NUDRENDO-162440 format. One line per 8 residues: number of its first residue (from 1); their letters; for each residue x, y, z of C-alpha. Coordinates in Angstrom, 1 decimal. Each point is the difference from the previous one (the first is absolute). Example, Ala and Ser with C-alpha at 12.3 -4.5 7.8 and 13.67 -1.06 7.14 Angstrom:
BEGIN
1> AS> 12.3,-4.5,7.8 ~ 1.4,3.4,-0.7
//
This chain:
BEGIN
1> MTAKLCKL> 47.6,96.0,183.7 ~ -2.8,1.4,1.1 ~ -0.1,2.5,-2.1 ~ -0.5,-2.4,-2.8 ~ -2.9,-1.0,1.8 ~ -1.7,2.7,0.7 ~ -0.4,1.3,-4.0 ~ -3.0,-1.1,-2.2
9> FVGGLNVE> -1.2,0.1,-3.7 ~ -3.3,0.8,-0.6 ~ -1.4,-0.6,-3.2 ~ -3.2,0.2,-2.0 ~ -0.6,3.9,1.4 ~ -3.3,2.0,-1.9 ~ 2.0,2.5,-2.2 ~ -1.8,2.6,2.3
17> TTEDGLRK> 2.2,-1.1,3.2 ~ 2.3,2.7,1.7 ~ 2.6,-0.8,2.4 ~ -2.3,1.8,2.1 ~ -2.9,-2.3,-0.1 ~ 2.2,-3.1,-0.2 ~ 1.7,1.3,3.4 ~ -3.4,0.8,1.3
25> YFEQYGTL> -1.4,-3.9,-0.7 ~ 3.6,-2.0,1.4 ~ 0.2,2.5,2.9 ~ -2.6,-2.0,1.7 ~ 2.6,-2.7,0.5 ~ 3.0,1.8,1.4 ~ 2.0,3.2,-0.5 ~ 1.5,0.5,-3.3
33> SDCVVVMN> 3.4,1.1,-0.3 ~ -0.2,0.2,-4.2 ~ -3.1,0.3,-2.7 ~ 0.5,0.1,-3.7 ~ -2.2,-0.3,-2.9 ~ 2.4,-0.8,-3.3 ~ -0.4,2.3,-2.6 ~ 0.1,0.1,-3.5
41> QQLGRSRC> 2.3,2.8,0.0 ~ -1.3,0.3,-4.4 ~ -3.7,0.2,0.5 ~ 0.5,1.6,3.9 ~ -2.4,-2.9,1.1 ~ 0.0,-2.6,2.3 ~ 1.2,-3.6,-1.1 ~ -2.3,-1.3,2.4
49> FGFITYST> 2.5,-2.0,2.3 ~ 1.5,1.5,2.9 ~ 2.1,-0.6,3.3 ~ -0.6,0.4,3.7 ~ 2.6,-0.6,2.9 ~ -0.9,-0.3,3.4 ~ 1.8,1.3,2.9 ~ -0.1,-4.2,1.4
57> PEEADAAM> 0.0,-3.2,-1.6 ~ -2.6,-0.7,2.7 ~ -2.5,2.8,-2.0 ~ 0.6,-1.3,-3.2 ~ -0.5,-3.8,0.5 ~ -3.4,1.7,1.7 ~ -0.8,1.5,-3.8 ~ 0.7,-3.5,-1.0
65> AAKPHVVE> -2.1,-1.9,1.8 ~ -2.8,2.4,-0.2 ~ -0.4,-0.9,-4.0 ~ -1.7,0.7,-2.3 ~ 0.0,3.4,-0.6 ~ -1.8,2.3,-1.4 ~ 1.5,4.0,-0.8 ~ -2.2,2.6,-1.6
73> GNNVELKR> -2.5,-3.0,-1.4 ~ 3.1,-1.9,-1.4 ~ 0.7,-3.7,1.7 ~ 3.9,0.7,-0.2 ~ 2.9,-3.1,0.5 ~ 2.4,0.8,2.9 ~ 2.9,-2.0,0.5 ~ 3.5,0.4,1.5
81> AIAREDAN> 2.0,2.3,-2.2 ~ 2.9,-1.7,-1.6 ~ 3.8,1.9,-0.5 ~ 0.2,1.5,-3.6 ~ 3.2,-2.4,-0.9 ~ -2.5,-3.1,1.1 ~ -2.9,1.0,-1.8 ~ 0.3,-2.0,-3.2
89> NPDILANV> 1.1,-3.3,2.0 ~ -2.5,-2.9,0.1 ~ 1.1,-1.4,2.8 ~ -1.0,3.2,2.2 ~ -3.1,0.6,-1.7 ~ -1.7,-3.9,0.5 ~ -3.0,-0.1,2.1 ~ 2.3,-2.9,2.0
97> KKIFVGGV> -1.1,-0.8,3.6 ~ 3.2,-2.7,0.2 ~ 3.3,1.3,0.8 ~ 3.3,-1.7,0.0 ~ 2.8,-0.1,2.4 ~ 3.1,-1.1,-1.0 ~ 3.3,-0.1,2.5 ~ -1.7,-1.4,2.6
105> KDHIEPDN> 2.2,-1.0,2.9 ~ -0.7,-3.8,2.5 ~ -0.8,1.9,2.7 ~ -3.3,1.6,-1.7 ~ -2.9,-1.3,0.6 ~ -3.2,0.7,-1.7 ~ -1.6,1.6,2.9 ~ 2.6,2.6,0.4
113> LTEYFSQF> -0.9,0.6,-4.6 ~ -4.0,0.3,1.6 ~ 1.3,2.5,2.6 ~ 2.0,2.2,-2.0 ~ -2.0,-0.1,-3.1 ~ -2.9,1.1,2.1 ~ 0.9,3.3,-0.4 ~ -0.6,0.4,-3.6
121> GVVEKAEI> -4.0,-1.5,0.8 ~ -1.2,-3.1,0.1 ~ 2.2,-3.9,-0.3 ~ -2.0,-2.4,-0.7 ~ 3.0,-2.6,0.1 ~ 3.6,-0.1,0.1 ~ 1.7,-3.2,-0.6 ~ 3.9,-0.3,0.0
129> ISDKQTGR> 1.1,-2.8,-2.6 ~ 1.7,-3.0,0.5 ~ 1.1,-3.3,-1.8 ~ -2.7,-2.6,-0.5 ~ 2.9,-2.8,1.2 ~ 2.1,1.7,2.5 ~ -2.7,2.5,1.6 ~ 3.5,2.8,-0.2
137> KRGFGFVF> -1.4,3.3,-0.5 ~ 1.0,1.2,-3.8 ~ 0.8,3.5,1.0 ~ -3.6,1.4,-1.4 ~ -3.8,0.5,0.5 ~ -2.8,1.6,-1.1 ~ -2.5,2.7,1.9 ~ -3.8,0.5,-0.8
145> FEDTDSAT> -1.6,2.6,0.3 ~ -4.3,0.2,0.2 ~ 0.5,3.0,-2.5 ~ 2.4,1.0,-3.0 ~ 1.0,4.1,1.9 ~ 0.9,-1.9,2.5 ~ 2.7,-2.2,-1.7 ~ 1.1,3.2,-2.0
153> KAVLTKYH> 0.5,1.9,3.0 ~ 2.2,-2.7,1.6 ~ 2.1,0.2,-3.8 ~ 0.0,3.8,0.0 ~ 2.7,-0.8,2.6 ~ 3.0,-1.1,-1.5 ~ 2.0,-1.7,2.5 ~ -1.5,-1.3,3.7
161> TINGNKFA> 1.4,-1.9,3.0 ~ -1.5,-2.5,1.9 ~ 2.5,-1.2,3.8 ~ 3.1,1.5,-2.1 ~ -1.0,-1.5,-3.3 ~ -0.2,2.7,-3.0 ~ -1.9,-1.0,-3.0 ~ -1.5,1.3,-2.8
169> PMLYSAFI> -3.5,-1.4,-0.8 ~ -2.0,0.3,-3.5 ~ -3.5,-0.7,-0.8 ~ -0.2,-3.5,-1.7 ~ -0.2,0.7,-3.5 ~ 3.3,0.9,0.0 ~ 1.0,-2.3,2.1 ~ -1.4,-2.4,-3.2
177> KVFNVLKI> 1.8,1.8,-2.4 ~ 3.5,-0.4,1.6 ~ -1.1,-3.8,0.4 ~ -0.4,-0.4,-3.4 ~ 3.2,2.1,-1.4 ~ 1.9,-2.4,2.9 ~ -1.6,-3.5,-1.0 ~ 0.9,1.2,-4.0
185> YLISQS> 3.6,0.8,0.9 ~ 0.4,-2.7,1.7 ~ -1.5,-2.4,-2.4 ~ 2.4,1.2,-2.4 ~ 2.4,-0.2,1.8 ~ 0.3,-3.9,0.2
//
């Protein structure tokens, strides 16, 4: 889990930027265990992006928090690296601050969600949805983060456990797609 939080994508590099130049700039935020400028093998030049991997998630967080970054004269984009199998998933790539948390048991309170998810960043609020008529919890809720990076970090970890309750959160945009498919299915069945 922590390895996923340590690797960052760096886009918009100067074509002349080398791994040494990239390393020199980003080492101000912590120890890099890996640094790669992606090359076009046929042309023998940079593809103007790369990846850096910090030794700890806290160092990666420090680099993310220090935006904007200018490396060798270019403003560069810094974001969490996404696994290759998730690279074409628009839900993972969405800039969303809100996550859906399903399978929430009755003993879980919004404060439990806030406390747990604070490890990924500042939580603005957490809510567990209740039936408006009965007041009974419906088994799901939402966590609202201060920034998109925190939401991304939370869903990069597939499974979470709070007070013995195991679940897999998803970005709100993915939740909406699933909900709409379910709604269409239910309508077609009636």
